[in-house]
N, C-alpha and C positions, 0 to 999 in steps of 0.2 A: 913861622907857619910853614916855610918850605921844609924845614927839618922834620916837622910833625908828619907832613904828607910823605916824605921820603920814608919815615918810620912805618906808617900805615901801609905803604906799598910793600915795604920789606915783609911785614907780617902776612899780607895777602899772598905774596909770592913764595914765602918760605913755609909759613905755618899752615896755610890752607891745604896745600897738597898733602902735608903730614896728617892733618886732621882727616881729610878725605881717605887717605890710604888706610888709616887704622879705624876710623869711626863711620866711614861712609857706607852706603848700601852695597849689598853684594851685586845687585843688578839681575836683570833677566825678566822673566814673565811677570807682568803686573797684576796677574790673577790673584785674588785674595785666597789664602789657605787658612785652614783652622789648625793652630798649634795647640796641642792638648797637654795640659798638666794633670797628671793622674791624681786620684783621690788620695792615694797613699804616697806621700812625698818621700818616704824612706828609700834611700838609695837613688833618688832622682837627682841628676846633675843637670840643672837648668842651662848652664853654659854649653856643656857637651851637646845636649839635645838641640839647642839653637844652632850650633856649629854643623851638627850632622845634617840638619834640615836645610843648611845654607841659607839661614836668615841673617847671620853675623859672620864676619870674617874671623878666622882663627889667628889671633896674635896675642902675644903677651901683654902688650901695651893696653889693649882693650880689656883683657882679663884683669890686669892690675887695677885699672881705673874703676872697673865695676865692682871688684871685690872691696875696693877701698872706699869708694864714695856712694855707690848705689846700695840702698837698704832693701834687702831681699825678704825681709820678715813678713812683708805685706802681700807677697804673692799668694794667690788663692788658686786652688785646683779648679780646673774648668777649661774652656776652649777660648782662644783669642784669635781674632781675625788679623792676620799678618800678610805682608807681602815683601818681596825681596827688593823693592825699591825704597824701602824705610830705612832711614838711618838707624845705627845701633842704639843710640840714646832714646829715640822715639820708640823703638821697640820695647825697651825696658820701662819706659814711661807707661806704654800701653799695658805691659804685663803687670805693672804695679797698681793697676786700676781695677775695675770691676770686669770680670770675665763677660764675654759675649754669649758663652754657652755654660751652663751650670750642670753639675752632677746631681742627679736625683735618684734615689734607690729605696727600695723596700723589699723584704723577702717573704713575709708571712702572707696569708690568704686574706686580703682586706677587701671590704665593701668599697664601692666606688666613691662614696662620700669620704672615706678615710684616705683614699687615694687623692681626692681633690684637696683635702686639707693639707697634705704634704706638698702638693704641687703649688698651692696658693702661698704657702710659706716660702718655699724656695724661689718661685718665679715673681713673687710680689703681686699676686692677684688681689683685687679688691673684692668685697663681698658680692658685688653683682657678677663678676666673672666667675666666682666659685659657685653661685647659684645657677648660673648657665651651665656650668659643668655638670651639676647634679640633674638638671631638668631638661637641657637641650642638647648639649654636645655628646651625652651619653645615652641619648634616647632617639637616635636617628633611625634605628631599626629594632624590632622586638628582640632579635637575637643578640643585639649588642647593648642591651639594657644593663647587664651585669655579667660578670664572669670572664670578660675578654680584655681586662686592663692588667696586662701581664706583670706579675712581680719580678723585677729585674733592676739593673742599673742602667740609667739612661744619661746621655749628655744632650741636653735640650737647649735651644737658643732662647735667651731671656725674653725676646720680642714674639715668641710663638704663642698664639692664643690658644684657648681651651679646645677648640675644635680641631686644630692642628695637632695638639698633644694627644687628644683621644685617638685620632687616626694612627699617630706614632705607636701608641701602645697597642692598638689593635693589630697593626702590621707585625709588631714583635710577636704577639700571640699566634698569628698566622704562620710566621716562621717557625716557631717552636711546634705548632700542632701538625704542620705539613707531614712529618715523617709517619705520623699515627693515622692520617686522614683515610688512607686506603684500608687500613686494618679496622677502622670503625665501620666502614662500608661493608667489609667481608663479615663482620660480626652482626651486621644488621642493626647497629645502634647509631642513632642520630647524635651528631657531635654536640648538640645542645644538651641532649640527655646526659651524655658523658660529662659535660661541664657541670651539670647540676649535681651529679653523684660525686664528681671530684671536689667540688666545693664542700659538700657535706663531710667527705672523708678528711679534708684539710682541716676543718674546724673541730672535728671529733677526735682525730688521731693524736697520740701523744708523741708520735715521731714516725719516722719512715718505716720503722720495723713493724708496726701493726697496721699500716694503712691498707695492705691488700686483704688482711683479715676483716677489717671493718667494711671494706668494699664487698667481700663475700657476704656478710651478714646483711648489708643493705639490700643487695641483689635477692638474698633469700626472702626477706620480708616482701620486697615488691612482687616476687614470683608467687608468693602465697596470699597476696592481697592484704597483708597486714599494714596497719598504720606505722610509719617510721618511728615516731615518737622520739624525735631528735631535738634536744634542747636548743641547738645552734639555730634551727629555723625560727624558733620562738624569740631568740636574741636578736635575729634579723628583723622580725616584726617589731620588737620593742625599740630598735634604734639606739639612740644615745640615752643613757639613763640619767637620773637626777643628779648624779655626780659628774656629768659630762663625759662619761666613758662609753665606748662602744663594746658590745659583746658582754654586757653586764650579767649578773646573776639573775635567774628566772625563778619566781615564786609560783606556787600552785594556781593562783588566780590568772596567770598569764596563759595557762593551759585551756582556759575557757574563752580566750579572746578568739572571736571568730574571723580570723584572717586567713586568707588562702595559703599563707606560709605556716599556719598551724598544723604541724605533722601529727598532733595528737587527735585533732578533730577530723582531719582530712587525710584519706589515704592517698598514696602515690606521692610523686615528687612535687616539690614546690614549683610555682610558675616559672621561676628563673633561678639560675644559680644564686647562692647567698654571698659569694665573694670570688675573687679571681685566684684560682689554684694555679701552681706551677705544673710543669709537665710531669713531674713524678706522680702527683695525685691523678693527673688525666689518664696517665698510663695505668695507674692502679684500678681506675674505674673500668678500664677495658680488660684488665687481666686480675680478676679477683681471686683470692685464695678459696679453694675448695673447701668447704665447711658445712657442718650440719647445725651450726650455732644460729640462734636467732636473737640472742641477747648478749650484751657485753657491759663492762664497766672498767674503770681504771682504779686502781688502788691508790694509797697515799704516795707511793713511789712511782706512779704513772705506769705500772705494769698492768697490761690488759688481761682480763679473765672473761672468757665467754661461756655461754651456757646454751644447751639445746632446748630446755624447757624453762618456763617461768619459775617453776618451783626451784630448780637448779639456780636460777639467777637470783631468787630470794635468798638462797643459802649463800651465794657469792657476796651478796650485800652484807649479810650478818658476819661472814668471815673476814671480809677485806675492808668493810667501811665502817662497821659499828664498834 
């Protein structure tokens, strides 16, 4: 028994300092920090980033142990709450688990229900939380009903509720819109009006190249008191089609649907934006291309063709679409 105790004491006195030196915490501020693993792991060196952030000690023994015995394939992009008083192995155990913050992104002009579906899938919302997103969290003010849930890439805490996420997205919109705010005031255009037009452009344009031309045509129609006759507003009214898809095809009977978003029956802009456009389209709404055109279409190659008169538009239909 005495020999066993001596052996244990030997391990404590000799091995423990060794273990502490190579695997122990760096030490310092106990405040939790977010260690971020990017969405694109190409050229991302996990060990190097942890060493640079002073979360682990830089030494070959630790690197050899981790490269030999720790399985890194399960590391997921996202944010992890770490502090410098954590032992190295606890840090890697944490990183091999579920992230505390997750990446969420979308780029196109989506309606808020679509944004909610993306958030629900990534953040693990139940049906009740998703319904609150659609009816409560995004309905705090009339101006925030639609159009301000900015398309971008976000790193969101997994425990953040829908109300907090909505405010996060609105704040990003405010950041992006801030450089244009004074210009909208100078042009005597309400920012909500700009968002409505930007959302129409985003759903109608085939790309950035024709967005300012479409903006000019929309403004021309508004100035002349013409109905906009934009199918995207009808798609917004339709919602999700029978195939479970948003922005589905519109048939002629939809043009008779007496919705305030029906731009065939009602002149002027819809009551709200129909999706959340990015800053390029918001700027295009402010700076339309000067044109005499009142009509436009895209051919099978997504090239835009505009016309000044309806007869010219009919000729374009025959030439490019039939």
